[in-house]
N, C-alpha and C positions, 0 to 999 in steps of 0.2 A: 428458718433459713436466714442466714445473715449475709449481707453483702459487704464485702470488705473494700473500702475505697482507698486507693493509694493517693497520697498527696501529690498534686501536680506541681512541677517546678516551672515557673514562668520566668523566662529570661527578660532582662531589661531591653527596651527597644534598640539600644546601641550595640547589644551583644549578639553575636551569631547572625549575621546578615542573610544566611542561606537557610533559614528555618523553614520557609515555605517551600523552597526548592527541594529540600531534603524529604519532605512529605511525599512528593510526586516522583521521586527518583526510582528508577527501575533497577532492582537488584538482579543482575544476571549472574548465575553461578558460573564459575570458571569452567571452561571446557564445553559448555553448552551454548555458547554464543555462535554467531555466524562465522564460518570458517573461510568464507570467500569475501570478496569485496562488496557484493551486493546483498548477500543474505537470502537469495532466492535459490530454491532447489533446482537441480538440473532437469528433473522431470517436469516441473511446473514451467520452466523456461521453454522446454521443448514443445509442450502443449500450446503455450501461448504463441510461440513462433509459428507452429503449424496452422493454428486457427487464424493467425494473421495473414498467412499466405492464402488460405482458403477465402478469407474475406476480400483480399486483394483480387483474386481471380473472379469472384462473384461481381465485384464492382467493375472490373474490366469488361465482363460479359454484359452487364447492364449498360455501360457506356457505349459499347459496340451496338447493342440493340437500339438504343435511343438514336444513335447516329444513322443507322440504317433506316430507321423509321423516318427520320428527318429527310433523308435522301428520297425516300418513297413519296413523302408529301410534297417535295419540291417539284416532282414530275407531274403531279396531278393538276 
């Protein structure tokens, strides 16, 4: 089994200033990119919003419970 090596072309330091950036560039095929402004799906945004509301309700309930417990301790 033979391994064929292709000769590497090394650019001079002054040429092609974006060689490192080109290595890490993401190639997004046309038509498969984000179609909205945020790139987040509608279902994911709905789930996140609903769980955010549930978390807000739980925090409000806990705050009410702590305040009522504080009032109870004030009278003792």
